[in-house]
N, C-alpha and C positions, 0 to 999 in steps of 0.2 A: 502493499499498500504506498510505502514511504517512496518508493523508488517511481512509483505511478504518479503520484502528488508531484514528484519533481520534474518529470515529465513535460506532466501538464502547464507545468508554471515556466517551462522552456519553453514549449510552443507558444504560450500568450506573451509572454515579455521579452524572452532573447532567443529567437529560434535559431541566427545564425552564429552565435557564438560557439567556438570552437568545443568547449565543455560540454554544450547541448548537443551538437553535432554527434560526437563522439558516444554519448551517454543513450541515442536516440537510434543508433544502430540494431541494438539487440530488442529493444523495445518494437522496432517497426517488425522485425520478425514474429517476436511475441503476438502483437496484434493482426497479422496477417492470419497466424492461426486461429486466433480468437474470432478474426471475421469468418474464417471458412465453417467454422466451428457452428456459429450461430447462422449463416446460410443452410446446414445441414440440418438444423432443429426445425428451421422455418419451415423445410419442406416437408417434415413428418407431419401426418393427418392430426388434426386438433381432435379430441375426444371430450364427449360432454360427461362433467361431473355434476350433473345436477341434483342426481339422487339416483334411487333403484326403482321407484314406484314412480306411476302415472296417476293420480286420481281426477277422476272428472264428477262433478258435482252434478244431482239433478236437483236444482235450487229450489222449484216449488213444484210441488205435487200434492195431489189429493187421494185419500185412502179410498178404494171402492166402499170398502165397509167399516165399521169401527173393529172389525176381527179381522180383517185383510191385513196384508204385507204389501209392502211396495219398494221399489228398488230408491235407494237414498244415494247411493254414488258406486262407481266401478273403481275396480285397482287393476293396473294393468303392470307386471314385468317388463319392466325396460333396462333389466340387469344382464348381466352375462354368466348368470348362476340361477340356480332353484331357490325360492324365498318362501320363508316360513313368516305369516303375516297374520297378528294378530288384533283385531277389531274390540273395544270397549266401550261400552255407550252407560256415561254418567246423567243421573236424573240430578239437575243443579238447585231443583227446589226440596228434595227428598234428602240430597247428600248421601246417593246410595247408587251403587251399579245396577243397571237391570238388563244389562245383556255383554254377553263376551263370545266372541266368535272369531275362529282360527284357522286360516286358509293356508295350503300349501300350493304356491302358484309356480309353477315351473318356466323355466325359461323359453319365451317363445309362444306362452297360453294365450288364447284369447283374454280379453279384460272379465275380471271375476265381478259379478254384480255384489253389492251387499244389500241384506234388505233388512227393513224398519217396519216396525209395527206399532201398534197405538199402545205405547208402554203403561200411560196412566189414563183411565176413563174420568174425563173432566165431568164435571157438574153442571156448570153454569154456560149460559151462550156467553162467548167471548172470550172464556177461560183459556190458558195458553199455559205451556209449560216449555222451559228448554233443557235441550239434551246436549252433551259435549262427548263427541266421537273421537276416541283417540286410535290413531293407526299406527301401529310399531312394527317395522321389521325387525327380526330376530338379528341381533348383534349390527342392526344398523339404524337407519332415521327413524324420527317421530312426526305424526302430524296431528294436527287437531281441528275439527270442525266443528263448528256449533250450528245447531238446527232447535227449530220451535213448533211445538205443536198445538195447533190452536182449534178449538169446537165451535161450530157454528151449529145452531138449533133452529130448524124452520119447520112449522106449523103448517098443515093446510087446513081447506076447508072446514073437514072435521076434528079439528083441532086434534090430530093425529102427528106426533114428533118423528121428524127425522134428525139423525144426529149425523154431523158431517164434520170429517178431521181431515186438517190442512196442516202439510209440512213445510215450512220455507226454512232458508239459509239464513245463518247470522254471520254477515258479514263483519271481518275484523280487521281495523284499521287502526295500524299503529302511527302514533305520534302527529293525527291529522290536528289540522288546525282549524279554528272556533273564530266567528266574528259576529256581531249585531248587525240585525237588519237593515239594510239600506242599499243603497246602489254600489255596484262592484267599480272600484279602481278601473279595473281593465276596459270598462266599458265608455268612461269619461276621459281617462290620458292611459291609452294602452301601454305608453312608454315606459309606464311606473311599475309593472308587474303583468305576468301572463297568467296570475295564481287569482282564484275568486274571491279576494278579500273584498270585504264590505266595510264601507263608511257608513256612519249615522248622523244626520242632521239634524239638528235639536235646538228647540229653543228653550232656553233656560229662566225665563221670563216667569214660564209656566210652573205656578206653585204646586208640591205635591208630588204624585210619584207618577214619572212615565215609565212605560213597558217597553222591552224591544226582544224578539227574539232571538236566541242564540243560534246560529246554524254552523255544524262541522260538515267538513268535506264539499260543502255546497251540496249536500244530500239529505242529513237528516237535523230536523230540529231538538236539541238537544236541553237546552234549556232557556231563561231568560234573562236579560239584564234589568236591574232597576236604575234609576235615576232619579234620587230624593231631592228635591228643593225646599229649602227653609228659609226664606226670605235672601239673605246673602249666600249662603252655606248650601254645598252640592256636595252628594256622597253618591258615589256609581258602587253598587252590589252586584251579585247573579245568583241563581240558583241553578243548578243541575237537575233535571228531570229525575225524579224518583232515586235521589242521593239519600234519602232518610231512608229507603228500606233495606230489608237482611239481602246479604250478598249480591249487592251493587258493586258492580265492577267496573266502571269508567274510571280511568288514572288520569288524574291533574300533570301535564309535565310542566307547564309553564303558563303564567299568565302577565296581562300585557294591557294597558288600557294609558289612552291620550287623550288631549282634547288640542284643537287647531281653530283657531280664531277666523282662518278664511282658508278655503281651500289652495291658495296660492302657495301655502305654506306649507303643502306635503310635498317633501322632494325624494322621501324614503319611507317604505312602508314594511320593511324586513327590520322588526326589532332589534335584531342583532346588530345589523348594519348602521344601525343610527349612531352618532356621536357620544351619546350620551345617556344614561336613566332617564326613562319619563317622569316628570314633576309630579306626576298623577299618580295613585294607584287606588285598588280598590278597598273599599271600608273605611279609607283616609278621609275626612273631610275637608275641602277647600274652598277656598273665599273665589269668588267671581269677580269682584273688584279687585282684589289682589295679585291673582292669580290668570283672570283671561281681561284685565284690565276693565274692566265692569262691560265686556263684549256679552250679551244672553244670547246672539244668534253665532254658534259654532258646530263645529263637526266633533263628534266621539268615535274613536278608533279602538277596536278593540281586535287583541289578537293572540288567544289564547292556544293551548296545544293539549290536545288530548290523544290518549290510547282508549278506544273503544271497542265494543259490540254494537249491531245493530241493536240487540237485548240486553239493556243493561242489567234486568234482573231476571229471573227465571221466571216471573209473569207481567214482565213489561217490556216494550217497545219502544225505539224512538221512532215515531213518523217520519214519512218523507216531507221534505219542503221543495213545495211547487211556487216557484219564484214568479209565473205566471196566475197565479190567482187574483182573481178580479180584486179582493180587497188588499191584495200585497203589491199590484200594478198601480192601484191609488193611492197608497201610502207611501209607495216609492216617488210617484210622480208630486206628490205634496213635498217630501221630503227635498226635490231639486227644486222646486219652487219657493222654498223658503232661502235656498242659497242664492249669495250674490252669483249674477252670470259668468258663466263659464266659458269661453271661448271653445275649449274641446267637447263641451256638450253642445253648442249650438252648432258646430261641426258634423257632429255624430246624426243630428236629425234628419 
């Protein structure tokens, strides 16, 4: 390593000096051999090292009857050897295993279908329970998939009940971002970010509480942000849906909130890239006069980060965020009208 550093210094600082020329001769032979070896390696075909199995999920399905089975996913052996695979199903509400299956999957076999059945005969219309499937290759990898089973009770004109069970995949979303409802930065000023961060124009002259939905991954409504105004004092807080329930699994990774007097003040939207920490924090009261110069027509930006499943507890789920719902369209337009004119907004209309 010492010799290599010496030669690099010669190449940069004094390539024509005699001592460098002499030292360079053996190094040239070494580098020629090394280059030839690198070229030889480059010609060898790359091999995939992504795992020994391929799992194809059946993301949403309905059982033909409460006693019927259905395919939940398939497992394919993509390795060069025979595999022994164990699948366990864990009831996340009852805290117990409800099924264990073992498969010998030979090299070259067709994908093996794993069956699910109704593990718990639920009682009330809309009842739900979640199950964690663990797929473990003997001596190898382990994967986990979450599913929920939900009961729908229908009655015919004679008041005869039909019980319908559906099973749905529980998306796992690690370290995803959360922001409060509003316009997207990328729609107003595309150069700022290509991510789906939202900002919230807000009127702090309104006394009392204002509530804004918190959206994760631009897909799920995961909580609410609260802005409480008492005269000159403002406090921002938030609540994650179902956080008080048993077995709540959503994990908070980080939180961030700040305010801007004007959209023109926004130049960076990644908290990690900002030159300093925010002057604002959740649950820390601040003064409109002292910290916003008395301006009550401002922008709030929340950018939390969480790891979560679609089903945050065994009995609940985060609902989908549909930004084009009529009430959301109307509220977003009202927010934009509250703001000072923005050239980027005008040009995108």
